[in-house]
Kinemage of the C-alpha trace (Angstrom):
@kinemage 1
@onewidth
@group {chain A} dominant
@subgroup {mainchain}
@vectorlist {calphas} color= white
{ca met a 1} P 14.029 -17.455 -31.755
{ca ala a 2} L 15.958 -16.206 -28.585
{ca glu a 3} L 14.069 -12.750 -29.400
{ca thr a 4} L 11.118 -14.778 -29.123
{ca lys a 5} L 11.846 -15.924 -25.317
{ca ala a 6} L 12.821 -12.512 -23.796
{ca ala a 7} L 10.055 -10.787 -25.127
{ca ala a 8} L 7.521 -13.519 -23.457
{ca ala a 9} L 9.283 -13.340 -20.734
{ca pro a 10} L 7.321 -11.273 -18.366
{ca arg a 11} L 9.377 -7.917 -17.171
{ca lys a 12} L 10.072 -7.550 -13.267
{ca ser a 13} L 8.746 -4.300 -11.796
{ca lys a 14} L 12.440 -2.606 -10.023
{ca arg a 15} L 9.197 -0.208 -7.982
{ca lys a 16} L 9.171 -0.551 -4.607
{ca val a 17} L 6.628 -2.679 -3.178
{ca leu a 18} L 5.086 -2.340 0.817
{ca val a 19} L 2.211 -4.132 2.707
{ca gly a 20} L 0.308 -1.848 5.289
{ca glu a 21} L -2.844 -1.073 7.030
{ca val a 22} L -5.149 2.025 5.943
{ca val a 23} L -5.364 4.557 8.378
{ca ser a 24} L -7.901 7.126 6.740
{ca thr a 25} L -9.450 7.057 3.777
{ca lys a 26} L -11.467 10.390 4.110
{ca met a 27} L -9.684 12.009 0.888
{ca gln a 28} L -11.211 11.763 -3.005
{ca lys a 29} L -9.079 8.534 -4.880
{ca thr a 30} L -6.300 8.966 -1.613
{ca ile a 31} L -6.117 6.042 1.535
{ca val a 32} L -3.094 6.683 3.886
{ca ile a 33} L -0.899 3.214 4.957
{ca glu a 34} L 0.566 2.921 7.424
{ca val a 35} L 3.928 0.197 7.427
{ca thr a 36} L 5.435 -0.733 10.200
{ca arg a 37} L 8.997 -1.567 10.037
{ca lys a 38} L 10.500 -4.370 13.349
{ca phe a 39} L 14.206 -3.902 13.408
{ca ser a 40} L 17.178 -5.192 16.006
{ca his a 41} L 18.737 -1.887 17.989
{ca pro a 42} L 22.768 -2.127 16.482
{ca leu a 43} L 23.175 -1.420 20.829
{ca tyr a 44} L 20.981 -2.794 22.082
{ca thr a 45} L 19.299 -5.628 20.437
{ca arg a 46} L 15.770 -5.128 21.176
{ca val a 47} L 13.508 -4.919 18.779
{ca met a 48} L 11.862 -2.116 17.877
{ca ser a 49} L 8.486 -0.996 15.588
{ca arg a 50} L 8.922 2.763 13.312
{ca asp a 51} L 5.631 3.086 11.682
{ca lys a 52} L 5.109 5.548 7.999
{ca arg a 53} L 3.010 7.027 6.550
{ca phe a 54} L 2.413 6.217 2.969
{ca tyr a 55} L -0.073 8.090 0.674
{ca ala a 56} L -1.741 6.507 -2.233
{ca his a 57} L -4.211 6.860 -5.006
{ca asp a 58} L -6.895 4.813 -4.846
{ca glu a 59} L -9.188 4.931 -8.378
{ca asn a 60} L -11.883 2.853 -7.425
{ca lys a 61} L -12.451 3.498 -3.553
{ca glu a 62} L -11.933 0.426 -2.625
{ca ala a 63} L -9.961 -0.315 0.511
{ca his a 64} L -11.608 1.234 3.769
{ca val a 65} L -9.625 1.965 7.614
{ca gly a 66} L -8.868 -1.075 9.049
{ca asp a 67} L -7.633 -3.427 5.502
{ca val a 68} L -3.943 -4.437 4.608
{ca val a 69} L -3.541 -3.432 1.572
{ca arg a 70} L -0.015 -3.396 -0.980
{ca ile a 71} L 1.207 -0.828 -2.927
{ca glu a 72} L 3.486 0.003 -5.524
{ca glu a 73} L 5.742 3.005 -5.728
{ca thr a 74} L 4.819 5.224 -8.994
{ca arg a 75} L 5.531 9.329 -10.058
{ca pro a 76} L 4.150 11.623 -8.135
{ca leu a 77} L 0.889 11.928 -8.644
{ca ser a 78} L 0.435 14.903 -6.512
{ca lys a 79} L 2.165 16.924 -3.582
{ca leu a 80} L 2.654 13.663 -0.937
{ca lys a 81} L 0.997 10.670 -3.189
{ca arg a 82} L 3.642 8.932 -4.942
{ca trp a 83} L 2.424 5.271 -4.048
{ca arg a 84} L -1.005 3.561 -5.832
{ca leu a 85} L -2.959 1.226 -4.721
{ca leu a 86} L -2.331 -3.121 -5.873
{ca glu a 87} L -4.387 -4.584 -3.809
{ca ile a 88} L -6.266 -5.849 -0.808
{ca val a 89} L -4.445 -8.661 1.655
{ca arg a 90} L -7.093 -8.678 3.968
{ca arg a 91} L -11.032 -6.783 4.267
{ca ser a 92} L -11.325 -5.352 8.024
{ca ser a 93} L -14.322 -5.770 9.825
{ca leu a 94} L -15.094 -3.559 9.870
{ca ala a 95} L -15.504 -2.305 5.553
{ca pro a 96} L -19.240 -3.747 5.256
{ca glu a 97} L -20.079 -1.334 8.224
{ca ala a 98} L -18.019 1.616 6.433
{ca ala a 99} L -19.752 1.103 3.875
{ca ala a 100} L -22.821 1.511 4.948
{ca leu a 101} L -22.320 4.514 5.904
{ca thr a 102} L -21.204 6.086 2.883
{ca val a 103} L -24.551 4.785 0.846
């Protein structure tokens, strides 16, 4: 009986999950996400921000520039891609215009 409970329990992923803004969708099935991290400076105690860009796999080309998305760490997909798109947290107001331009 204990075995069935363990098997039925959802397994928590050990992969990292980040939230950031899409800054580029110019590549095929690849989006560039910029993640901003805020931290306190150890000496001056000022709040500072650091930006880092991640390349993520977007199979269905769902994300557009300005969208806030959640990405998950995955196996290496190419030279730079090590993340994949999990979900779009918030759509940009520019998304319908960008979709109309590509059609």
